[in-house]
ChimeraX commands (.cxc) that place a marker at each C-alpha (Angstrom):
marker #1 position 30.26,46.24,-33.13 radius 0.5
marker #1 position 34.04,46.67,-33.41 radius 0.5
marker #1 position 36.34,44.14,-34.86 radius 0.5
marker #1 position 39.19,42.86,-32.66 radius 0.5
marker #1 position 42.19,40.77,-33.11 radius 0.5
marker #1 position 42.58,38.71,-29.97 radius 0.5
marker #1 position 46.15,38.10,-28.72 radius 0.5
marker #1 position 48.36,37.51,-25.72 radius 0.5
marker #1 position 46.78,35.17,-23.17 radius 0.5
marker #1 position 46.97,36.70,-19.61 radius 0.5
marker #1 position 45.34,34.08,-17.33 radius 0.5
marker #1 position 43.93,30.60,-17.32 radius 0.5
marker #1 position 41.27,29.91,-14.75 radius 0.5
marker #1 position 38.73,27.06,-13.99 radius 0.5
marker #1 position 35.64,26.31,-11.96 radius 0.5
marker #1 position 32.99,23.72,-11.70 radius 0.5
marker #1 position 31.08,23.02,-14.77 radius 0.5
marker #1 position 27.90,25.11,-14.79 radius 0.5
marker #1 position 29.07,27.06,-11.86 radius 0.5
marker #1 position 28.69,30.73,-11.18 radius 0.5
marker #1 position 31.31,31.34,-8.60 radius 0.5
marker #1 position 34.75,32.41,-8.61 radius 0.5
marker #1 position 37.32,30.79,-10.93 radius 0.5
marker #1 position 40.64,29.30,-9.57 radius 0.5
marker #1 position 43.73,30.57,-11.37 radius 0.5
marker #1 position 46.14,28.34,-12.98 radius 0.5
marker #1 position 49.08,30.55,-13.72 radius 0.5
marker #1 position 52.00,28.29,-14.06 radius 0.5
marker #1 position 51.67,27.55,-17.78 radius 0.5
marker #1 position 54.74,27.60,-19.94 radius 0.5
marker #1 position 54.97,29.75,-23.05 radius 0.5
marker #1 position 53.56,27.64,-25.98 radius 0.5
marker #1 position 49.87,27.25,-25.02 radius 0.5
marker #1 position 47.82,26.22,-28.16 radius 0.5
marker #1 position 44.28,26.29,-28.94 radius 0.5
marker #1 position 42.98,24.19,-31.86 radius 0.5
marker #1 position 40.08,22.62,-33.50 radius 0.5
marker #1 position 40.60,19.98,-36.31 radius 0.5
marker #1 position 38.59,20.35,-39.51 radius 0.5
marker #1 position 35.33,18.52,-39.57 radius 0.5
marker #1 position 35.38,14.91,-41.05 radius 0.5
marker #1 position 33.00,14.33,-43.99 radius 0.5
marker #1 position 31.20,11.35,-45.45 radius 0.5
marker #1 position 29.87,11.68,-49.00 radius 0.5
marker #1 position 26.76,9.98,-50.33 radius 0.5
marker #1 position 28.14,9.11,-53.84 radius 0.5
marker #1 position 25.98,9.49,-56.94 radius 0.5
marker #1 position 26.29,6.68,-59.55 radius 0.5
marker #1 position 25.75,8.82,-62.55 radius 0.5
marker #1 position 26.93,12.13,-61.46 radius 0.5
marker #1 position 30.30,13.68,-60.41 radius 0.5
marker #1 position 28.76,15.54,-57.51 radius 0.5
marker #1 position 27.69,13.59,-54.50 radius 0.5
marker #1 position 23.92,13.56,-53.43 radius 0.5
marker #1 position 24.87,14.79,-50.01 radius 0.5
marker #1 position 27.84,15.42,-47.56 radius 0.5
marker #1 position 27.50,14.60,-43.89 radius 0.5
marker #1 position 29.90,16.51,-41.63 radius 0.5
marker #1 position 31.17,15.49,-38.06 radius 0.5
marker #1 position 32.83,18.29,-36.15 radius 0.5
marker #1 position 35.61,18.01,-33.89 radius 0.5
marker #1 position 36.11,19.62,-30.38 radius 0.5
marker #1 position 38.15,22.57,-29.32 radius 0.5
marker #1 position 41.22,21.63,-27.45 radius 0.5
marker #1 position 43.78,23.64,-25.26 radius 0.5
marker #1 position 47.23,22.04,-24.91 radius 0.5
marker #1 position 49.95,23.34,-22.62 radius 0.5
marker #1 position 52.48,22.40,-20.10 radius 0.5
marker #1 position 52.02,23.29,-16.41 radius 0.5
marker #1 position 55.45,23.87,-14.92 radius 0.5
marker #1 position 54.93,26.24,-11.92 radius 0.5
marker #1 position 52.48,24.69,-9.41 radius 0.5
marker #1 position 51.89,23.84,-5.81 radius 0.5
marker #1 position 51.23,20.38,-4.83 radius 0.5
marker #1 position 47.76,21.07,-3.53 radius 0.5
marker #1 position 46.73,22.26,-7.11 radius 0.5
marker #1 position 47.32,18.83,-8.65 radius 0.5
marker #1 position 44.65,16.56,-7.09 radius 0.5
marker #1 position 41.60,18.27,-8.30 radius 0.5
marker #1 position 42.97,18.40,-11.88 radius 0.5
marker #1 position 44.81,15.18,-12.25 radius 0.5
marker #1 position 43.39,12.86,-9.40 radius 0.5
marker #1 position 45.50,11.38,-6.69 radius 0.5
marker #1 position 45.83,12.76,-3.21 radius 0.5
marker #1 position 47.52,15.77,-1.56 radius 0.5
marker #1 position 48.73,15.55,2.13 radius 0.5
marker #1 position 49.88,18.78,3.75 radius 0.5
marker #1 position 53.06,18.53,5.63 radius 0.5
marker #1 position 53.78,19.80,9.20 radius 0.5
marker #1 position 56.44,22.16,10.42 radius 0.5
marker #1 position 56.55,20.81,14.07 radius 0.5
marker #1 position 60.26,20.57,14.93 radius 0.5
marker #1 position 62.02,17.30,14.67 radius 0.5
marker #1 position 58.74,15.58,13.28 radius 0.5
marker #1 position 58.43,18.13,10.35 radius 0.5
marker #1 position 57.13,16.46,7.24 radius 0.5
marker #1 position 57.10,17.88,3.68 radius 0.5
marker #1 position 53.89,18.37,1.51 radius 0.5
marker #1 position 53.19,15.19,-0.61 radius 0.5
marker #1 position 51.30,14.73,-3.95 radius 0.5
marker #1 position 50.52,11.09,-4.55 radius 0.5
marker #1 position 49.69,10.80,-8.30 radius 0.5
marker #1 position 46.70,8.80,-9.46 radius 0.5
marker #1 position 47.27,4.96,-9.96 radius 0.5
marker #1 position 45.26,5.04,-13.15 radius 0.5
marker #1 position 44.60,7.55,-16.09 radius 0.5
marker #1 position 42.52,10.19,-14.54 radius 0.5
marker #1 position 40.45,12.86,-16.20 radius 0.5
marker #1 position 38.54,15.73,-14.62 radius 0.5
marker #1 position 35.76,18.07,-16.01 radius 0.5
marker #1 position 35.99,21.82,-15.42 radius 0.5
marker #1 position 34.75,25.17,-16.97 radius 0.5
marker #1 position 37.84,26.69,-18.31 radius 0.5
marker #1 position 38.35,30.43,-19.09 radius 0.5
marker #1 position 41.32,31.87,-20.98 radius 0.5
marker #1 position 41.74,35.52,-20.62 radius 0.5
marker #1 position 43.39,37.84,-23.26 radius 0.5
marker #1 position 45.31,41.14,-22.90 radius 0.5
marker #1 position 44.20,42.56,-26.27 radius 0.5
marker #1 position 41.05,42.15,-28.39 radius 0.5
marker #1 position 38.22,39.99,-26.98 radius 0.5
marker #1 position 38.29,39.55,-23.14 radius 0.5
marker #1 position 38.22,35.62,-22.98 radius 0.5
marker #1 position 37.53,32.20,-24.41 radius 0.5
marker #1 position 35.48,29.93,-22.37 radius 0.5
marker #1 position 35.11,26.18,-22.68 radius 0.5
marker #1 position 31.75,25.25,-20.79 radius 0.5
marker #1 position 32.89,21.81,-20.03 radius 0.5
marker #1 position 36.46,20.72,-20.54 radius 0.5
marker #1 position 37.75,17.12,-20.12 radius 0.5
marker #1 position 41.12,17.66,-18.47 radius 0.5
marker #1 position 44.01,15.24,-18.53 radius 0.5
marker #1 position 47.53,15.72,-17.42 radius 0.5
marker #1 position 50.59,13.56,-17.80 radius 0.5
marker #1 position 53.97,13.91,-16.12 radius 0.5
marker #1 position 56.74,15.05,-18.24 radius 0.5
marker #1 position 60.42,16.29,-17.98 radius 0.5
marker #1 position 62.49,17.19,-20.97 radius 0.5
marker #1 position 66.29,16.95,-20.94 radius 0.5
marker #1 position 67.01,20.55,-19.75 radius 0.5
marker #1 position 63.45,21.25,-18.65 radius 0.5
marker #1 position 61.31,21.43,-15.44 radius 0.5
marker #1 position 59.24,18.64,-14.05 radius 0.5
marker #1 position 55.81,19.47,-15.40 radius 0.5
marker #1 position 52.38,18.28,-16.62 radius 0.5
marker #1 position 51.62,17.93,-20.31 radius 0.5
marker #1 position 47.99,18.99,-20.20 radius 0.5
marker #1 position 45.13,18.66,-22.74 radius 0.5
marker #1 position 41.82,20.10,-22.25 radius 0.5
marker #1 position 39.10,18.84,-24.82 radius 0.5
marker #1 position 35.76,20.63,-25.03 radius 0.5
marker #1 position 32.61,18.56,-24.44 radius 0.5
marker #1 position 29.06,19.57,-24.93 radius 0.5
marker #1 position 27.41,21.11,-21.79 radius 0.5
marker #1 position 23.63,21.17,-21.55 radius 0.5
marker #1 position 22.21,24.01,-19.50 radius 0.5
marker #1 position 18.89,23.90,-17.52 radius 0.5
marker #1 position 16.85,24.94,-20.75 radius 0.5
marker #1 position 18.21,21.95,-22.56 radius 0.5
marker #1 position 20.51,23.99,-24.82 radius 0.5
marker #1 position 23.88,22.58,-25.87 radius 0.5
marker #1 position 26.98,24.70,-25.48 radius 0.5
marker #1 position 30.65,24.03,-26.27 radius 0.5
marker #1 position 32.49,27.29,-26.17 radius 0.5
marker #1 position 31.89,31.16,-26.15 radius 0.5
marker #1 position 34.15,34.11,-26.86 radius 0.5
marker #1 position 33.44,37.02,-24.44 radius 0.5
marker #1 position 34.11,40.62,-25.76 radius 0.5
marker #1 position 35.04,43.56,-23.78 radius 0.5
marker #1 position 32.60,46.00,-22.31 radius 0.5
marker #1 position 32.21,49.27,-24.15 radius 0.5
marker #1 position 33.90,52.02,-22.48 radius 0.5
marker link #1:1,2 radius 0.2
marker link #1:2,3 radius 0.2
marker link #1:3,4 radius 0.2
marker link #1:4,5 radius 0.2
marker link #1:5,6 radius 0.2
marker link #1:6,7 radius 0.2
marker link #1:7,8 radius 0.2
marker link #1:8,9 radius 0.2
marker link #1:9,10 radius 0.2
marker link #1:10,11 radius 0.2
marker link #1:11,12 radius 0.2
marker link #1:12,13 radius 0.2
marker link #1:13,14 radius 0.2
marker link #1:14,15 radius 0.2
marker link #1:15,16 radius 0.2
marker link #1:16,17 radius 0.2
marker link #1:17,18 radius 0.2
marker link #1:18,19 radius 0.2
marker link #1:19,20 radius 0.2
marker link #1:20,21 radius 0.2
marker link #1:21,22 radius 0.2
marker link #1:22,23 radius 0.2
marker link #1:23,24 radius 0.2
marker link #1:24,25 radius 0.2
marker link #1:25,26 radius 0.2
marker link #1:26,27 radius 0.2
marker link #1:27,28 radius 0.2
marker link #1:28,29 radius 0.2
marker link #1:29,30 radius 0.2
marker link #1:30,31 radius 0.2
marker link #1:31,32 radius 0.2
marker link #1:32,33 radius 0.2
marker link #1:33,34 radius 0.2
marker link #1:34,35 radius 0.2
marker link #1:35,36 radius 0.2
marker link #1:36,37 radius 0.2
marker link #1:37,38 radius 0.2
marker link #1:38,39 radius 0.2
marker link #1:39,40 radius 0.2
marker link #1:40,41 radius 0.2
marker link #1:41,42 radius 0.2
marker link #1:42,43 radius 0.2
marker link #1:43,44 radius 0.2
marker link #1:44,45 radius 0.2
marker link #1:45,46 radius 0.2
marker link #1:46,47 radius 0.2
marker link #1:47,48 radius 0.2
marker link #1:48,49 radius 0.2
marker link #1:49,50 radius 0.2
marker link #1:50,51 radius 0.2
marker link #1:51,52 radius 0.2
marker link #1:52,53 radius 0.2
marker link #1:53,54 radius 0.2
marker link #1:54,55 radius 0.2
marker link #1:55,56 radius 0.2
marker link #1:56,57 radius 0.2
marker link #1:57,58 radius 0.2
marker link #1:58,59 radius 0.2
marker link #1:59,60 radius 0.2
marker link #1:60,61 radius 0.2
marker link #1:61,62 radius 0.2
marker link #1:62,63 radius 0.2
marker link #1:63,64 radius 0.2
marker link #1:64,65 radius 0.2
marker link #1:65,66 radius 0.2
marker link #1:66,67 radius 0.2
marker link #1:67,68 radius 0.2
marker link #1:68,69 radius 0.2
marker link #1:69,70 radius 0.2
marker link #1:70,71 radius 0.2
marker link #1:71,72 radius 0.2
marker link #1:72,73 radius 0.2
marker link #1:73,74 radius 0.2
marker link #1:74,75 radius 0.2
marker link #1:75,76 radius 0.2
marker link #1:76,77 radius 0.2
marker link #1:77,78 radius 0.2
marker link #1:78,79 radius 0.2
marker link #1:79,80 radius 0.2
marker link #1:80,81 radius 0.2
marker link #1:81,82 radius 0.2
marker link #1:82,83 radius 0.2
marker link #1:83,84 radius 0.2
marker link #1:84,85 radius 0.2
marker link #1:85,86 radius 0.2
marker link #1:86,87 radius 0.2
marker link #1:87,88 radius 0.2
marker link #1:88,89 radius 0.2
marker link #1:89,90 radius 0.2
marker link #1:90,91 radius 0.2
marker link #1:91,92 radius 0.2
marker link #1:92,93 radius 0.2
marker link #1:93,94 radius 0.2
marker link #1:94,95 radius 0.2
marker link #1:95,96 radius 0.2
marker link #1:96,97 radius 0.2
marker link #1:97,98 radius 0.2
marker link #1:98,99 radius 0.2
marker link #1:99,100 radius 0.2
marker link #1:100,101 radius 0.2
marker link #1:101,102 radius 0.2
marker link #1:102,103 radius 0.2
marker link #1:103,104 radius 0.2
marker link #1:104,105 radius 0.2
marker link #1:105,106 radius 0.2
marker link #1:106,107 radius 0.2
marker link #1:107,108 radius 0.2
marker link #1:108,109 radius 0.2
marker link #1:109,110 radius 0.2
marker link #1:110,111 radius 0.2
marker link #1:111,112 radius 0.2
marker link #1:112,113 radius 0.2
marker link #1:113,114 radius 0.2
marker link #1:114,115 radius 0.2
marker link #1:115,116 radius 0.2
marker link #1:116,117 radius 0.2
marker link #1:117,118 radius 0.2
marker link #1:118,119 radius 0.2
marker link #1:119,120 radius 0.2
marker link #1:120,121 radius 0.2
marker link #1:121,122 radius 0.2
marker link #1:122,123 radius 0.2
marker link #1:123,124 radius 0.2
marker link #1:124,125 radius 0.2
marker link #1:125,126 radius 0.2
marker link #1:126,127 radius 0.2
marker link #1:127,128 radius 0.2
marker link #1:128,129 radius 0.2
marker link #1:129,130 radius 0.2
marker link #1:130,131 radius 0.2
marker link #1:131,132 radius 0.2
marker link #1:132,133 radius 0.2
marker link #1:133,134 radius 0.2
marker link #1:134,135 radius 0.2
marker link #1:135,136 radius 0.2
marker link #1:136,137 radius 0.2
marker link #1:137,138 radius 0.2
marker link #1:138,139 radius 0.2
marker link #1:139,140 radius 0.2
marker link #1:140,141 radius 0.2
marker link #1:141,142 radius 0.2
marker link #1:142,143 radius 0.2
marker link #1:143,144 radius 0.2
marker link #1:144,145 radius 0.2
marker link #1:145,146 radius 0.2
marker link #1:146,147 radius 0.2
marker link #1:147,148 radius 0.2
marker link #1:148,149 radius 0.2
marker link #1:149,150 radius 0.2
marker link #1:150,151 radius 0.2
marker link #1:151,152 radius 0.2
marker link #1:152,153 radius 0.2
marker link #1:153,154 radius 0.2
marker link #1:154,155 radius 0.2
marker link #1:155,156 radius 0.2
marker link #1:156,157 radius 0.2
marker link #1:157,158 radius 0.2
marker link #1:158,159 radius 0.2
marker link #1:159,160 radius 0.2
marker link #1:160,161 radius 0.2
marker link #1:161,162 radius 0.2
marker link #1:162,163 radius 0.2
marker link #1:163,164 radius 0.2
marker link #1:164,165 radius 0.2
marker link #1:165,166 radius 0.2
marker link #1:166,167 radius 0.2
marker link #1:167,168 radius 0.2
marker link #1:168,169 radius 0.2
marker link #1:169,170 radius 0.2
marker link #1:170,171 radius 0.2
marker link #1:171,172 radius 0.2
view
């Protein structure tokens, strides 16, 4: 088994949680995508007569993806962020533009997410990612969505829990 340094994301894709079909590409991500997982939080069971605790309980934290989606078509937004998309028409004088009507309330969606890499391991997969996007525009920036994807546990048909996996490359 060869060691690999995994660098340079090349594609971000999603599909239905637990699905086996094709992924939908989401390629309009601005440079600056981050992946993180906070340190576990600990609770000590203190000993009265000793310096060391009797036990320490750990609560882990989920993996998160954070990025800005700046290059998108309006029909991509409703499945991810809620709301509704209405396709326009190109019929002469009555032509209408495409319209995305944002969700009226905070909206989350759940997808299986796959981040592909150019070098090292092939991809990082979140089995079930809670996805939320908020509208944003910096002073000299594009109108975009600030997106956070938080890994949740997904239980397969064998009652096995999964959070994420790293997929290596096939041997040549």
